C-alpha positions as CSV (number, residue, x, y, z in Angstrom):
1,M,-55.3,-217.0,-172.2
2,T,-52.5,-219.4,-173.2
3,P,-50.3,-220.4,-170.2
4,D,-46.7,-219.3,-170.3
5,Y,-43.8,-221.8,-170.2
6,T,-42.5,-220.0,-167.1
7,K,-45.5,-220.9,-165.0
8,V,-46.2,-224.0,-163.0
9,H,-49.9,-224.8,-162.6
10,N,-51.2,-224.5,-159.0
11,R,-52.8,-228.0,-159.3
12,F,-49.6,-229.7,-160.5
13,K,-48.4,-232.7,-158.4
14,L,-45.4,-234.9,-158.7
15,E,-45.5,-238.2,-156.8
16,G,-48.4,-236.8,-154.7
17,Y,-46.8,-233.5,-153.7
18,H,-47.6,-230.0,-154.8
19,Y,-44.6,-228.0,-156.1
20,N,-44.3,-224.4,-157.2
21,R,-41.5,-223.3,-159.6
22,E,-38.9,-222.8,-156.9
23,D,-39.7,-226.1,-155.1
24,L,-39.6,-227.9,-158.4
25,M,-36.1,-226.5,-159.0
26,E,-35.0,-227.9,-155.7
27,V,-36.5,-231.3,-156.5
28,A,-34.7,-231.3,-159.9
29,Y,-31.3,-230.6,-158.2
30,S,-32.0,-233.4,-155.7
31,F,-32.8,-235.9,-158.5
32,V,-29.7,-235.0,-160.5
33,K,-27.5,-235.3,-157.4
34,E,-29.0,-238.3,-155.6
35,G,-31.7,-239.9,-157.8
36,L,-31.8,-243.2,-159.7
37,P,-30.8,-243.0,-163.3
38,Y,-34.4,-242.3,-164.6
39,Q,-34.8,-239.6,-161.9
40,Q,-31.4,-238.1,-162.9
41,E,-32.7,-237.8,-166.5
42,L,-35.9,-236.2,-165.2
43,G,-34.0,-233.8,-163.0
44,S,-31.8,-232.8,-165.9
45,F,-34.8,-232.0,-168.1
46,L,-36.6,-230.1,-165.3
47,L,-33.5,-227.9,-164.8
48,D,-33.5,-227.2,-168.5
49,W,-37.2,-226.5,-168.5
50,L,-36.9,-224.1,-165.5
51,D,-33.9,-222.1,-166.7
52,N,-34.0,-218.7,-168.3
53,K,-33.8,-219.9,-171.9
54,D,-36.8,-220.0,-174.2
55,F,-35.8,-223.3,-175.8
56,I,-34.6,-226.7,-174.9
57,E,-32.3,-229.0,-176.8
58,V,-33.7,-232.4,-177.7
59,K,-32.1,-235.4,-179.3
60,T,-33.9,-237.2,-182.2
61,S,-34.3,-241.0,-181.9
62,G,-32.0,-241.8,-184.8
63,S,-34.2,-244.6,-186.1
64,T,-34.0,-243.3,-189.7
65,G,-30.6,-241.7,-189.7
66,K,-28.0,-240.1,-187.5
67,P,-29.4,-238.6,-184.3
68,K,-29.6,-234.8,-184.3
69,I,-29.9,-232.2,-181.6
70,L,-32.8,-229.9,-182.2
71,K,-33.7,-226.6,-180.4
72,I,-37.4,-226.6,-179.6
73,K,-39.2,-223.5,-178.3
74,K,-40.6,-224.1,-174.8
75,Q,-43.8,-222.2,-175.8
76,A,-44.3,-224.7,-178.7
77,M,-44.2,-227.5,-176.1
78,V,-46.8,-225.6,-174.0
79,N,-49.0,-225.3,-177.1
80,S,-48.6,-229.0,-177.9
81,A,-49.5,-229.9,-174.3
82,I,-52.7,-227.7,-174.4
83,T,-53.8,-229.3,-177.7
84,T,-53.3,-232.8,-176.3
85,G,-55.1,-231.8,-173.1
86,D,-58.1,-230.5,-175.0
87,F,-58.3,-233.5,-177.2
88,F,-58.1,-236.1,-174.3
89,D,-59.9,-233.9,-171.7
90,L,-56.9,-233.7,-169.4
91,S,-58.3,-231.1,-166.9
92,P,-56.5,-230.0,-163.7
93,G,-56.3,-232.7,-161.1
94,K,-56.4,-235.6,-163.6
95,K,-54.0,-238.4,-162.7
96,V,-51.3,-239.5,-165.3
97,L,-48.6,-242.2,-165.3
98,N,-45.2,-241.5,-166.9
99,C,-43.2,-244.6,-167.7
100,L,-41.1,-243.1,-170.5
101,P,-37.5,-241.9,-170.3
102,S,-37.1,-238.1,-169.9
103,N,-34.2,-237.9,-172.4
104,F,-36.5,-238.1,-175.4
105,I,-39.4,-235.9,-176.5
106,A,-42.2,-238.2,-175.5
107,G,-41.1,-238.5,-171.9
108,K,-40.4,-234.7,-171.7
109,M,-43.9,-233.9,-173.0
110,M,-45.6,-236.1,-170.4
111,M,-44.0,-233.9,-167.7
112,V,-44.7,-230.6,-169.6
113,R,-48.4,-231.6,-169.8
114,A,-48.5,-232.2,-166.1
115,I,-46.8,-228.9,-165.2
116,I,-48.8,-226.8,-167.6
117,L,-52.2,-228.5,-167.3
118,G,-52.1,-229.1,-163.6
119,L,-52.0,-232.9,-163.7
120,E,-51.0,-235.3,-160.9
121,V,-48.1,-237.3,-162.3
122,D,-46.5,-240.5,-161.0
123,M,-43.1,-241.6,-162.3
124,V,-42.0,-245.2,-162.6
125,V,-38.8,-246.7,-163.9
126,P,-39.0,-246.9,-167.8
127,S,-38.9,-250.5,-168.7
128,S,-40.6,-252.9,-171.1
129,L,-43.0,-253.8,-168.3
130,P,-43.5,-250.8,-166.1
131,R,-44.0,-251.7,-162.4
132,I,-46.9,-249.8,-161.0
133,D,-49.5,-250.0,-158.3
134,Y,-52.2,-251.9,-160.2
135,E,-54.9,-250.8,-157.7
136,K,-54.3,-247.1,-158.5
137,K,-56.4,-245.6,-161.2
138,Y,-55.0,-243.3,-163.9
139,D,-56.7,-241.1,-166.4
140,F,-53.9,-241.0,-169.0
141,C,-50.6,-242.8,-169.9
142,A,-48.2,-243.0,-172.9
143,F,-46.6,-246.3,-173.8
144,T,-44.2,-247.6,-176.5
145,P,-45.5,-250.6,-178.5
146,M,-43.4,-253.0,-176.5
147,Q,-44.7,-251.6,-173.2
148,L,-48.3,-251.8,-174.5
149,K,-47.8,-255.4,-175.5
150,N,-46.5,-256.4,-172.1
151,F,-48.9,-254.2,-170.1
152,A,-52.1,-255.2,-172.0
153,K,-53.6,-257.3,-169.3
154,Y,-53.2,-254.5,-166.7
155,L,-54.9,-251.8,-168.8
156,K,-58.0,-251.7,-166.7
157,S,-56.3,-249.3,-164.3
158,I,-55.9,-246.6,-167.0
159,K,-58.7,-244.7,-168.7
160,T,-56.9,-243.5,-171.9
161,V,-53.7,-244.8,-173.4
162,I,-51.6,-243.4,-176.2
163,V,-48.9,-245.4,-177.9
164,G,-46.1,-244.1,-180.1
165,G,-42.4,-244.5,-181.0
166,G,-43.0,-247.4,-183.4
167,R,-45.5,-249.3,-185.4
168,V,-48.3,-251.1,-183.5
169,S,-48.5,-254.7,-184.8
170,S,-51.7,-256.5,-185.4
171,H,-50.7,-258.9,-182.6
172,I,-50.8,-256.0,-180.1
173,K,-54.0,-254.7,-181.6
174,N,-55.6,-258.1,-180.9
175,L,-54.4,-258.0,-177.3
176,I,-56.2,-254.7,-176.6
177,K,-59.3,-254.9,-178.9
178,D,-61.6,-255.9,-176.0
179,K,-59.9,-253.8,-173.3
180,K,-62.0,-251.2,-171.6
181,P,-59.6,-248.2,-171.9
182,Q,-59.5,-246.1,-175.1
183,V,-56.2,-246.8,-176.9
184,Y,-54.9,-244.5,-179.5
185,E,-51.9,-244.8,-181.8
186,T,-50.1,-241.5,-182.3
187,Y,-48.2,-240.0,-185.2
188,G,-45.5,-237.5,-184.5
189,M,-41.8,-236.9,-184.2
190,T,-39.3,-234.7,-182.3
191,E,-39.7,-232.0,-184.9
192,T,-43.5,-231.8,-184.3
193,V,-43.1,-231.7,-180.5
194,S,-44.7,-235.1,-179.9
195,H,-47.8,-236.2,-181.8
196,I,-49.9,-234.2,-184.3
197,A,-52.4,-236.9,-185.2
198,V,-54.0,-239.9,-183.5
199,K,-55.8,-243.1,-184.6
200,K,-58.1,-245.3,-182.5
201,L,-56.9,-248.9,-181.9
202,N,-59.9,-250.4,-180.1
203,H,-63.6,-249.8,-179.8
204,L,-63.6,-249.3,-183.6
205,S,-66.6,-248.3,-185.7
206,G,-65.8,-250.9,-188.3
207,D,-65.7,-248.5,-191.3
208,E,-62.8,-247.4,-193.5
209,T,-61.9,-244.4,-191.4
210,D,-60.6,-246.7,-188.7
211,K,-57.4,-247.0,-190.8
212,Y,-56.7,-243.3,-190.9
213,F,-55.0,-240.8,-188.6
214,T,-56.9,-237.7,-187.6
215,T,-54.9,-234.6,-187.0
216,L,-55.3,-232.5,-183.9
217,P,-56.6,-229.0,-184.1
218,N,-54.5,-226.3,-185.8
219,V,-52.6,-228.8,-187.9
220,N,-52.7,-228.6,-191.7
221,I,-51.4,-231.4,-193.9
222,S,-50.4,-231.8,-197.6
223,K,-48.0,-233.9,-199.7
224,D,-44.7,-233.1,-201.5
225,D,-43.8,-234.3,-204.9
226,R,-42.6,-237.6,-203.5
227,G,-45.9,-238.3,-201.9
228,C,-44.6,-237.6,-198.4
229,L,-46.5,-235.8,-195.6
230,V,-45.9,-232.1,-195.1
231,I,-47.1,-230.7,-191.7
232,D,-48.0,-227.1,-191.2
233,A,-48.6,-226.5,-187.5
234,P,-47.7,-222.9,-186.7
235,N,-48.4,-223.3,-182.9
236,I,-45.6,-225.8,-182.6
237,S,-43.2,-225.2,-185.5
238,E,-42.3,-221.9,-187.2
239,E,-41.5,-223.9,-190.4
240,K,-43.4,-226.6,-192.2
241,V,-42.1,-230.1,-191.3
242,V,-41.4,-232.2,-194.4
243,T,-41.4,-235.8,-193.5
244,N,-40.2,-239.0,-195.2
245,D,-43.5,-240.7,-194.6
246,L,-45.5,-241.7,-197.6
247,V,-49.2,-241.1,-197.1
248,V,-52.6,-241.0,-198.7
249,I,-54.6,-237.9,-197.7
250,H,-58.3,-238.7,-197.6
251,T,-59.7,-235.4,-196.1
252,D,-58.4,-232.1,-194.8
253,N,-57.6,-233.7,-191.4
254,R,-57.3,-237.5,-192.2
255,F,-54.4,-239.4,-193.7
256,E,-53.4,-243.0,-194.1
257,W,-49.7,-243.9,-193.4
258,I,-48.2,-246.1,-196.1
259,G,-44.5,-246.4,-195.2
260,R,-41.2,-244.7,-195.1
261,Y,-39.9,-243.2,-198.3
262,D,-36.4,-244.2,-197.4
263,N,-37.5,-247.8,-196.9
264,V,-39.1,-248.3,-200.3
265,I,-37.7,-251.2,-202.2
266,N,-37.4,-250.9,-206.0
267,T,-37.2,-254.6,-207.1
268,G,-37.1,-255.2,-210.9
269,G,-38.7,-251.8,-211.5
270,I,-41.6,-252.4,-209.1
271,K,-41.8,-250.4,-205.8
272,V,-42.8,-252.4,-202.8
273,F,-43.3,-251.1,-199.2
274,P,-41.7,-253.0,-196.3
275,E,-44.3,-251.8,-193.8
276,Q,-47.1,-253.2,-195.9
277,I,-45.4,-256.6,-196.3
278,E,-44.8,-256.6,-192.5
279,E,-48.5,-255.9,-191.9
280,K,-49.5,-258.9,-194.0
281,L,-47.0,-261.2,-192.2
282,Q,-47.5,-260.0,-188.6
283,D,-50.2,-262.4,-187.5
284,K,-48.4,-265.4,-188.9
285,M,-45.2,-264.4,-187.1
286,K,-47.1,-264.6,-183.7
287,G,-45.3,-261.8,-182.1
288,Q,-41.8,-262.8,-183.2
289,Q,-39.6,-259.8,-184.0
290,F,-38.8,-259.4,-187.8
291,F,-38.6,-256.8,-190.5
292,I,-38.5,-256.5,-194.3
293,H,-35.6,-254.7,-196.0
294,G,-34.1,-254.3,-199.5
295,I,-30.5,-255.1,-200.4
296,E,-28.5,-254.6,-203.6
297,D,-29.0,-257.3,-206.3
298,D,-27.3,-257.6,-209.6
299,T,-30.4,-258.7,-211.4
300,L,-33.3,-256.9,-209.7
301,G,-31.4,-253.8,-208.6
302,E,-32.7,-254.5,-205.1
303,K,-34.2,-257.7,-203.7
304,V,-36.6,-258.1,-200.8
305,V,-35.1,-259.9,-197.7
306,M,-36.6,-260.8,-194.4
307,V,-34.6,-260.5,-191.1
308,I,-35.7,-262.4,-188.1
309,E,-34.5,-262.0,-184.5
310,G,-33.5,-265.3,-182.9
311,G,-32.0,-268.7,-183.7
312,E,-32.1,-270.0,-187.2
313,K,-35.0,-272.3,-188.1
314,S,-36.9,-273.6,-191.1
315,I,-39.6,-271.3,-192.5
316,D,-42.9,-272.7,-193.9
317,E,-43.5,-271.3,-197.4
318,T,-47.2,-270.9,-196.6
319,L,-46.1,-267.9,-194.5
320,F,-45.8,-265.9,-197.7
321,E,-49.2,-266.9,-199.3
322,S,-50.6,-263.4,-198.9
323,L,-47.7,-261.7,-200.7
324,S,-47.3,-260.9,-204.4
325,K,-44.3,-262.3,-206.2
326,Y,-42.6,-259.0,-205.9
327,E,-43.2,-258.8,-202.2
328,K,-42.0,-262.3,-201.4
329,P,-38.6,-262.3,-199.7
330,K,-35.8,-263.7,-201.8
331,S,-33.6,-264.4,-198.8
332,I,-34.2,-264.8,-195.0
333,F,-31.6,-263.9,-192.5
334,F,-31.5,-264.7,-188.8
335,T,-29.7,-262.6,-186.1
336,R,-29.4,-263.1,-182.4
337,K,-30.3,-259.5,-181.6
338,F,-31.4,-256.6,-183.7
339,K,-29.3,-253.4,-183.5
340,E,-31.2,-250.7,-181.7
341,T,-31.2,-246.9,-181.5
342,A,-30.6,-245.1,-178.1
343,S,-34.4,-245.0,-177.7
344,G,-34.8,-248.7,-178.2
345,K,-36.1,-248.7,-181.8
346,I,-34.9,-251.3,-184.3
347,H,-32.1,-249.9,-186.5
348,R,-32.8,-251.6,-189.7
349,A,-29.8,-250.3,-191.7
350,K,-27.2,-251.2,-189.0
351,T,-28.8,-254.6,-188.4
352,I,-28.4,-255.4,-192.1
353,E,-24.9,-254.0,-192.3
354,S,-23.9,-256.3,-189.4
355,I,-25.4,-259.3,-191.0
356,L,-23.8,-258.7,-194.4
357,A,-20.5,-258.0,-192.8
358,S,-20.4,-261.3,-190.9
């Protein structure tokens, strides 16, 4: 029988203490009234989760457009939590670490999983390097790519790690390839109530399938006429979710992510994909923040440019040896700091606007 969103599992613990529904409501009030900022965010979410409505309002990250407020059914969040729990064997009593902010879907879902599945969850201040008790063992944790990069040497204390909210660079993959924990990249968005597919990042088999995302149970995938992924997951969304992600579908439950439809650059009649160019350059940039973008050009229609965070310096042309002539940046810009969304993702369009306006 599927748990109901009104229930709190009798094995649920927060910071080592059991709470039933009424007790958790009191804790939420206390967090909002007296807690640190991250606890206030958690308290606000818990009050929303425990009220009489059958939905919560969630803000999208705004990385590909203006942030939106979505109404998400609480039971859909429960269904998502159960699917994740089944896939990663998150049985009652398992210990999880939550270092994500509670004002976005990923952080909310960590708490929902704990409440519904009966997990023991510890909260820490969300930061680029979460401060935890490194002697304590955890079964599960979710990171952003930046957190995973900074936390890589401490991963031995966590059994299973998922990472989402941005692309995982080859530099980060190299940092974790020999680490004992199983690390998975996730694919999802607010509209899909967290992730609907995962891809292993270490302990790989070495075959072609390592490049593909595998969907979770009860998720069907197809493409629209643009070549973008369409997600049909009735347990978590009443309507099909049409994405702007260009993909290659290899099997009924496996797909390869190519890039964002709205990032594609048409340069001289040839379409190039910024994310693929970035992948080719990642190792040579040695962890330095950069991105590829297209800007208007009288001759080409659009030209490929590279934007690097930090002070201006000379760039060795051998950096671009692996690129085709259409992929090679025609201009390189430097900026002290990238513009970011509220959730900390790079806002490409606003960064470019700022550079071109200066």
